C-alpha positions as CSV (number, residue, x, y, z in Angstrom):
1,M,97.0,103.7,104.6
2,N,100.1,104.4,102.8
3,T,98.5,104.1,99.3
4,K,98.6,107.5,98.1
5,Y,96.3,107.9,95.1
6,I,92.7,107.3,95.4
7,F,91.5,108.8,92.4
8,N,92.9,109.3,88.8
9,Y,92.8,113.1,88.8
10,K,93.2,113.1,85.0
11,I,89.5,112.0,84.7
12,L,87.7,115.2,85.7
13,V,84.1,115.2,85.6
14,A,82.3,118.0,84.1
15,A,78.5,118.5,84.2
16,A,78.1,122.2,84.3
17,M,74.7,122.1,82.7
18,L,73.4,120.6,85.9
19,F,75.1,123.1,88.2
20,A,73.1,125.7,90.2
21,F,75.6,128.3,91.3
22,V,76.5,131.8,91.3
23,S,74.6,134.0,88.6
24,C,77.7,135.2,86.6
25,I,77.7,132.0,84.4
26,N,80.0,133.5,81.8
27,D,82.9,133.6,84.5
28,L,82.1,130.0,85.4
29,D,82.2,128.2,81.9
30,T,82.8,124.5,82.7
31,L,80.9,123.0,79.9
32,P,81.9,119.4,79.0
33,L,84.8,119.1,76.8
34,D,83.9,116.1,74.8
35,E,81.3,113.2,74.7
36,D,83.6,110.9,76.7
37,L,83.4,112.8,79.9
38,L,80.9,111.6,82.5
39,T,77.8,113.6,82.9
40,A,74.5,112.7,84.6
41,D,73.1,110.6,81.8
42,K,76.0,108.4,81.6
43,L,76.1,107.5,85.4
44,T,75.9,103.8,85.3
45,D,78.2,102.3,87.9
46,D,80.3,103.0,91.0
47,A,83.2,104.1,88.9
48,S,81.1,106.8,87.4
49,Y,80.0,108.2,90.6
50,K,83.4,107.9,92.1
51,G,84.7,109.9,89.2
52,M,82.6,112.7,90.0
53,L,83.6,112.6,93.7
54,A,87.2,112.7,92.3
55,K,86.3,115.8,90.5
56,C,85.1,117.4,93.9
57,Y,88.4,116.7,95.4
58,A,90.6,117.6,92.3
59,A,88.9,120.9,92.0
60,L,90.8,121.8,95.2
61,V,94.1,121.7,93.3
62,V,93.7,121.7,89.5
63,G,92.4,124.7,87.6
64,G,91.1,123.1,84.3
65,Q,89.4,120.1,82.8
66,T,92.4,118.8,80.9
67,G,96.2,118.5,81.8
68,V,98.1,121.4,83.2
69,D,95.0,123.6,83.7
70,G,93.7,123.3,80.0
71,N,90.2,124.5,79.3
72,P,90.0,126.4,82.5
73,D,87.1,126.1,84.8
74,I,86.9,129.8,85.2
75,S,87.1,131.5,81.9
76,S,88.0,135.1,83.1
77,I,91.4,134.0,84.5
78,D,94.2,131.6,83.7
79,G,93.5,128.2,85.1
80,G,96.8,127.9,87.0
81,F,96.2,131.4,88.7
82,S,92.7,130.3,89.5
83,S,93.2,127.0,91.2
84,Y,91.3,126.8,94.6
85,L,94.6,126.1,96.6
86,R,96.7,128.6,94.8
87,Q,94.0,131.3,95.6
88,L,93.4,130.2,99.1
89,W,97.1,130.5,99.8
90,N,97.3,134.0,98.1
91,H,94.3,135.3,100.2
92,Q,95.4,133.7,103.5
93,E,99.1,134.5,103.3
94,L,99.7,137.6,101.0
95,T,97.3,139.7,103.1
96,T,99.5,139.0,106.3
97,D,102.9,139.4,107.7
98,E,103.8,135.9,106.4
99,A,104.2,136.5,102.8
100,I,104.8,139.0,100.2
101,C,105.2,138.4,96.4
102,A,107.7,139.9,94.0
103,W,105.5,139.7,91.0
104,N,103.7,142.5,89.4
105,D,100.8,140.4,87.8
106,G,97.7,142.3,87.4
107,N,96.4,143.4,90.8
108,L,98.2,140.7,92.8
109,R,100.0,143.3,94.9
110,D,96.7,144.6,96.3
111,L,96.5,141.6,98.5
112,H,99.5,142.4,100.4
113,D,98.9,146.3,100.2
114,M,95.4,145.6,101.6
115,D,93.8,148.1,99.1
116,W,91.8,145.7,96.9
117,T,88.5,146.5,95.5
118,A,85.4,144.6,94.1
119,S,87.1,144.6,90.7
120,N,90.3,142.7,91.7
121,E,90.5,139.7,89.6
122,F,92.2,137.6,92.1
123,V,89.5,138.3,94.7
124,T,87.0,137.4,91.9
125,A,88.7,134.1,91.1
126,M,88.6,133.1,94.8
127,Y,85.1,133.9,95.0
128,Y,84.0,132.0,92.0
129,R,86.3,129.1,92.7
130,I,84.5,128.7,96.0
131,N,81.2,128.8,94.5
132,L,82.2,126.4,91.7
133,E,83.4,123.9,94.2
134,I,79.9,124.2,95.8
135,A,78.4,123.6,92.5
136,Y,80.4,120.5,91.8
137,C,79.3,119.1,95.3
138,N,75.6,120.1,94.9
139,N,75.5,118.2,91.7
140,L,77.0,115.0,93.0
141,I,74.8,115.4,96.3
142,K,71.7,115.6,94.1
143,L,72.5,112.6,92.0
144,T,73.2,110.4,94.9
145,N,70.4,111.4,97.3
146,G,68.6,108.3,98.4
147,K,71.0,105.9,96.9
148,D,72.5,103.8,99.8
149,E,75.1,102.5,97.7
150,F,76.7,105.6,97.1
151,K,76.1,107.0,100.6
152,A,79.9,107.5,101.4
153,Y,80.3,109.6,98.2
154,N,77.2,111.7,99.1
155,T,78.4,112.4,102.7
156,E,81.9,113.4,101.5
157,A,80.5,115.7,98.9
158,R,78.5,117.3,101.8
159,L,81.6,117.8,103.9
160,L,83.4,119.3,100.8
161,R,80.6,121.7,100.3
162,G,80.8,122.5,104.0
163,L,84.4,123.2,103.6
164,A,83.8,125.6,100.7
165,Y,80.9,127.3,102.5
166,W,83.2,127.9,105.6
167,H,85.7,129.5,103.3
168,L,83.0,131.7,101.9
169,L,82.1,132.8,105.5
170,D,85.6,133.3,106.5
171,M,86.8,135.3,103.7
172,F,83.6,137.1,102.4
173,G,81.3,137.0,105.3
174,T,78.4,136.6,102.9
175,G,77.5,135.3,99.5
176,P,75.0,133.5,97.2
177,F,73.5,130.4,98.9
178,V,72.7,127.3,96.8
179,T,72.3,123.7,97.8
180,D,71.2,120.4,96.1
181,E,67.5,121.4,96.7
182,D,67.7,124.5,94.6
183,P,66.5,124.6,91.0
184,V,69.1,124.1,88.3
185,G,69.8,126.5,85.5
186,S,71.9,129.5,84.5
187,F,68.9,131.8,84.9
188,F,68.6,131.0,88.7
189,F,69.6,134.1,91.0
190,P,70.5,132.8,94.3
191,Q,69.6,134.4,97.4
192,Q,72.2,136.0,99.6
193,A,73.2,134.4,103.0
194,T,74.2,136.4,106.0
195,A,77.2,135.5,108.2
196,Q,74.9,133.9,110.7
197,Q,72.9,131.8,108.1
198,L,76.3,130.6,106.6
199,F,77.6,129.7,110.1
200,D,74.4,127.9,111.0
201,Y,74.4,125.9,107.6
202,V,77.9,124.7,108.0
203,E,77.4,123.7,111.5
204,S,74.2,121.9,110.8
205,E,75.6,120.1,107.7
206,L,78.7,119.0,109.5
207,T,77.0,117.8,112.8
208,A,74.5,116.0,110.6
209,I,77.1,113.9,108.7
210,E,79.9,113.4,111.2
211,D,78.7,110.1,112.3
212,L,78.1,109.0,108.7
213,L,81.8,109.6,107.8
214,A,84.6,106.9,108.0
215,E,86.3,106.7,111.2
216,P,89.6,108.7,111.4
217,R,92.5,107.3,109.4
218,T,90.5,104.5,108.0
219,N,89.2,106.1,104.5
220,E,91.4,105.9,101.3
221,Y,94.1,108.4,101.7
222,G,93.1,111.9,100.6
223,R,89.4,111.4,101.3
224,A,87.6,113.1,104.3
225,D,86.6,111.2,107.3
226,K,85.2,112.2,110.9
227,A,88.4,114.0,111.9
228,A,88.1,116.4,109.0
229,A,84.5,117.4,109.8
230,W,85.7,117.9,113.4
231,M,88.6,120.1,112.3
232,I,86.3,122.4,110.3
233,L,83.7,122.5,113.2
234,S,86.6,123.4,115.6
235,K,87.6,126.3,113.4
236,L,84.1,127.3,112.9
237,Y,83.5,127.5,116.7
238,L,87.0,129.1,117.4
239,N,86.0,132.0,115.2
240,A,82.4,132.1,116.1
241,E,82.6,135.3,117.8
242,T,84.4,136.8,115.0
243,Y,81.8,135.7,112.4
244,T,78.6,136.0,114.2
245,G,79.3,137.9,117.6
246,T,78.6,135.0,119.7
247,A,81.5,133.0,121.4
248,R,81.4,129.2,121.0
249,Y,84.8,128.4,122.6
250,T,83.3,125.5,124.7
251,D,82.2,123.9,121.5
252,C,85.7,124.3,120.0
253,I,87.1,122.5,123.0
254,T,84.5,119.7,122.6
255,Y,85.6,119.1,118.9
256,T,89.3,119.5,119.5
257,K,88.9,116.8,122.2
258,K,87.4,114.5,119.7
259,I,90.4,114.9,117.4
260,I,92.8,114.5,120.2
261,A,91.1,111.2,121.3
262,A,91.2,109.8,117.8
263,G,94.8,108.5,117.9
264,Y,96.7,111.2,116.1
265,S,100.2,112.0,117.2
266,L,102.9,114.6,116.3
267,E,105.4,113.6,113.6
268,S,108.9,113.5,115.1
269,N,110.4,115.5,112.4
270,Y,108.6,118.7,111.6
271,L,110.1,119.0,108.1
272,N,108.8,115.6,107.0
273,L,105.3,117.1,107.1
274,F,106.1,119.2,104.1
275,L,108.1,117.0,101.8
276,A,107.3,114.7,98.8
277,D,106.4,111.7,100.8
278,N,104.4,113.4,103.4
279,H,101.5,111.2,102.4
280,L,103.2,108.8,104.9
281,R,102.5,111.2,107.8
282,T,98.9,110.3,108.5
283,N,99.7,110.2,112.1
284,E,99.6,114.0,112.0
285,I,98.0,115.1,108.7
286,I,94.4,114.8,109.2
287,F,93.2,116.0,105.7
288,P,95.5,116.8,102.8
289,I,95.0,118.3,99.3
290,V,96.6,115.4,97.3
291,C,99.4,116.5,94.6
292,D,101.2,114.2,92.3
293,G,103.8,115.0,89.6
294,E,102.0,112.7,87.1
295,R,98.3,112.9,88.2
296,T,97.7,116.6,89.3
297,Q,99.9,118.5,86.8
298,T,99.0,122.3,87.5
299,W,100.6,125.5,87.7
300,G,98.7,126.2,90.7
301,G,98.6,123.8,93.7
302,M,102.1,122.8,95.2
303,T,103.6,123.5,91.8
304,F,102.9,127.3,92.5
305,L,103.8,127.0,96.2
306,I,107.2,125.5,95.9
307,H,108.3,127.1,92.6
308,S,107.3,130.7,93.8
309,T,109.3,130.4,97.0
310,V,112.5,129.7,95.3
311,G,114.8,132.4,93.8
312,G,117.9,134.4,94.5
313,D,120.9,132.3,95.6
314,M,118.6,129.3,96.4
315,P,119.6,126.1,94.7
316,A,116.3,124.9,93.0
317,S,117.8,121.3,93.0
318,E,117.6,121.4,97.0
319,S,113.9,121.9,96.8
320,G,113.4,119.1,94.1
321,I,112.3,121.3,91.2
322,D,113.6,122.6,87.8
323,G,113.9,126.2,88.6
324,G,112.5,128.8,90.9
325,W,110.0,131.6,90.1
326,G,111.3,134.0,92.5
327,G,108.0,135.2,94.0
328,N,107.1,134.6,97.6
329,R,109.2,135.3,100.7
330,T,108.4,136.7,104.1
331,T,108.5,140.1,106.1
332,K,110.7,141.2,109.0
333,A,107.7,141.1,111.3
334,F,107.3,137.4,110.9
335,V,111.1,136.7,111.2
336,N,111.0,138.4,114.5
337,H,108.7,135.6,115.8
338,F,111.9,133.6,116.1
339,Q,114.6,134.4,118.6
340,D,117.0,132.2,116.6
341,I,116.5,132.2,112.7
342,T,119.2,129.6,111.9
343,G,117.0,126.7,112.7
344,A,119.6,125.3,115.1
345,T,117.3,126.0,118.1
346,D,113.8,126.0,116.6
347,S,113.6,123.4,113.7
348,R,110.6,125.3,112.3
349,A,112.8,128.4,111.4
350,L,113.3,127.3,107.8
351,F,114.6,130.7,106.4
352,W,117.0,131.2,103.5
353,T,119.1,134.3,104.3
354,Q,122.0,133.9,101.8
355,G,121.8,136.8,99.4
356,Q,118.7,138.1,100.9
357,N,117.9,141.4,102.7
358,L,115.9,141.3,105.9
359,E,114.4,144.9,104.9
360,I,112.1,145.0,101.8
361,G,112.9,148.1,100.1
362,D,111.6,146.9,96.8
363,I,108.5,144.6,96.9
364,F,109.4,143.5,93.3
365,N,113.0,142.4,94.2
366,F,113.0,138.8,95.4
367,R,116.1,139.4,97.4
368,D,114.4,141.9,99.6
369,G,112.8,139.9,102.3
370,Y,114.1,136.5,103.8
371,A,113.1,133.3,101.9
372,L,111.4,130.3,103.4
373,R,111.9,126.6,102.4
374,K,109.2,124.9,104.3
375,F,107.7,122.9,101.2
376,R,109.9,120.9,99.0
377,N,109.6,118.3,96.2
378,I,112.2,116.1,98.1
379,T,111.5,112.9,100.0
380,S,112.5,112.4,103.7
381,G,115.1,109.9,102.3
382,G,116.6,112.7,100.1
383,A,115.1,111.5,96.8
384,T,113.6,114.0,94.2
385,G,109.9,113.8,93.5
386,S,108.7,112.1,90.2
387,N,108.5,115.3,88.3
388,L,110.7,118.3,88.5
389,S,107.9,120.8,87.4
390,H,105.0,119.3,89.3
391,P,105.6,118.3,92.9
392,D,104.6,115.2,94.7
393,T,104.1,117.0,98.0
394,D,100.7,117.2,99.3
395,F,99.2,120.2,101.0
396,P,98.4,119.5,104.7
397,L,95.1,121.5,105.0
398,F,94.5,120.1,108.6
399,R,96.8,118.6,111.0
400,Y,97.0,117.5,114.6
401,A,99.2,120.2,116.0
402,D,96.6,122.9,114.8
403,A,93.8,120.9,117.0
404,L,96.2,121.1,120.0
405,L,96.7,124.9,119.5
406,M,93.1,125.5,119.0
407,Y,92.2,123.6,122.3
408,A,94.8,125.7,124.1
409,E,93.5,129.0,122.7
410,A,89.7,128.0,123.4
411,V,90.7,127.3,127.1
412,L,92.5,130.7,127.4
413,R,89.4,132.4,125.9
414,G,87.2,131.0,128.6
415,G,85.8,128.0,127.1
416,S,84.6,125.0,129.3
417,G,85.5,121.4,129.4
418,G,89.2,121.9,129.1
419,D,91.8,123.0,131.6
420,A,95.0,125.2,131.6
421,A,97.3,122.5,132.7
422,T,96.4,120.3,129.7
423,A,96.6,123.3,127.3
424,L,100.0,124.1,128.4
425,G,101.1,120.3,128.1
426,Y,99.8,120.5,124.5
427,V,101.7,123.6,123.6
428,N,104.9,122.3,125.3
429,T,104.6,118.9,123.3
430,I,104.6,121.1,120.1
431,R,107.5,123.0,121.2
432,T,109.4,119.9,122.3
433,R,109.1,118.6,118.7
434,A,110.4,121.9,117.4
435,Y,113.5,122.2,119.9
436,G,114.3,118.6,119.9
437,N,114.1,118.7,123.8
438,D,112.4,120.6,126.6
439,T,114.5,123.9,126.3
440,G,111.8,125.7,124.5
441,N,109.1,124.7,127.0
442,I,107.2,127.5,128.7
443,A,105.8,128.0,132.0
444,A,102.1,128.5,132.9
445,S,102.5,132.4,133.2
446,A,103.8,132.5,129.6
447,L,100.8,130.9,128.1
448,T,98.9,134.0,127.0
449,L,96.7,134.8,124.0
450,D,99.7,136.9,122.4
451,F,101.9,133.8,122.8
452,I,99.4,131.5,121.2
453,L,99.1,133.8,118.2
454,A,102.9,134.0,117.9
455,E,103.1,130.2,118.3
456,R,100.4,129.5,115.7
457,G,102.6,131.5,113.4
458,R,105.8,129.7,114.1
459,E,104.0,126.3,113.7
460,L,101.6,126.7,111.0
461,Y,102.9,129.5,108.7
462,W,102.1,129.2,105.1
463,E,99.5,126.7,105.7
464,C,96.5,129.0,104.9
465,H,95.8,129.9,108.7
466,R,97.3,133.4,109.2
467,R,94.6,135.8,107.9
468,T,92.0,134.0,109.8
469,D,94.2,134.1,113.0
470,L,95.0,137.7,112.7
471,R,91.5,138.7,112.2
472,R,90.4,136.6,115.2
473,F,92.9,138.5,117.4
474,G,91.9,142.0,116.0
475,K,95.2,142.3,114.3
476,L,94.4,142.0,110.5
477,A,92.9,145.3,109.6
478,G,93.3,148.4,111.7
479,G,96.5,149.6,113.3
480,D,97.1,147.3,116.4
481,Y,99.6,145.3,114.5
482,I,101.8,146.7,111.6
483,W,104.1,144.8,109.3
484,P,106.2,145.9,106.3
485,W,104.0,147.2,103.4
486,K,100.8,146.6,105.0
487,G,98.6,149.5,103.6
488,A,101.1,150.0,100.7
489,A,103.6,151.8,103.0
490,A,107.2,150.5,103.4
491,A,106.9,150.7,107.2
492,G,103.3,149.5,107.2
493,T,100.3,151.5,108.3
494,S,96.7,150.9,109.6
495,V,94.1,150.1,107.0
496,D,90.4,150.4,107.0
497,N,88.4,147.7,109.0
498,K,86.6,146.7,105.8
499,F,89.6,145.0,104.7
500,N,88.8,142.2,107.3
501,L,86.6,140.8,104.5
502,F,86.7,140.6,100.8
503,P,84.1,142.2,98.6
504,I,81.7,140.2,96.5
505,P,83.0,140.7,93.0
506,A,81.5,143.7,91.1
507,S,80.5,141.4,88.2
508,D,78.3,139.2,90.4
509,I,76.8,142.3,92.1
510,S,75.8,143.4,88.4
511,A,74.5,139.8,87.5
512,N,72.5,138.9,90.4
513,P,69.8,141.4,91.7
514,N,69.6,139.4,95.0
515,L,73.0,140.4,96.2
516,K,74.2,143.5,98.1
517,Q,77.7,144.5,98.4
518,T,79.6,144.3,101.7
519,T,79.7,147.3,103.8
520,G,82.5,149.8,102.8
521,Y,83.0,148.5,99.2
């Protein structure tokens, strides 16, 4: 279980001529680089098929077909900018109180201002990246259907496709729908799926394969197992009322209980979950996006996340990197969720305040806004990662603490099959880890939905959950919750409810006659 690297991510499979995906083919140019790369006619053995599976996983972090995002998968934007994890983080964090970026790159600021349009290049990159991931998975699934010797690869590709479709549902609410059963070719125009159709598909796919996946914590590190499927389903059900109008909190409790019964536990030291040897934390990390200084060299992924959060007076060496990019920090609204920001009380308060201003007078000044040092390219033993530019730190996409908090929230929202006393115990277990003792534990009367939202922020910040959480609580768009620079106003202001979702890119609306734009755009 401690062997970190399951695939050689330098071997990236490109078989774009076989892919059926969104209609704007020019924005998804992934033609093979040379005759040595694996395509369908060269698949002869297990290594070949495993290489294709490696591409499905690697596409979550790298942005191109060669080293350091060379020959980018998406031609309309730089490979480092367009990597899946980097765009997922930007869309889930910059649109909230948890993060704000000092860079004036293109229309990046629109994400925090919440005034993006269907022509925003970053929204477009996220949309195409999701659909490209679906295309990679569809291709492998098609090639392995009915081949029992490659059943595991087929099943994992189906899970990754389900993950991508869940992200499409969560962020866009609709989109083109393509599976391995559809015809292949650049002139295929996919039909548009509604939110209900996407929900039903993800649910049906993951429930169909959950028993076919490896048992929790028995697969090669970095590969999905049953618990990863249970996490996606738990999140699907927790947000079902937001997505479709029909509550499914009982189902959320059912699936979080499966995770809780699977033998996971909280890592004793919170910070260890976000360091360069966090691949050792499989007791809590359920599904990581694997990164490595030698095998996954990209300007996206964790390279982006760690470098972009270092600037001002922060010593880059203490984060295990060769220099900070002075980009992302947080807002006063998020800082206020902690009573003590020193970290002496709650170990999750990883703020850097030296030389920083709490108030953000100038978005483009890194010193305006407190910085955060959650992710670092340093091991738990104090050693620097293998590469100062490209971190070894993995991204914990799903972890056990989230399952405990989802259980508690689903109970509070009226789901059956759980109880309030157990929910309180789970929350206090998380807070005991954070405080080092029981001084941070709360009474039953304090366990409210508002508390859960704040606690999810304290526990899971910068892990790509915040936008989804705020939307579920009715605090993303609108004016029920205001944070600095929301709506492009220094003090923050209400924004139109259409910004609960991102629009389908204008380029795809123009290219595919079967697509209709999201209301309001």
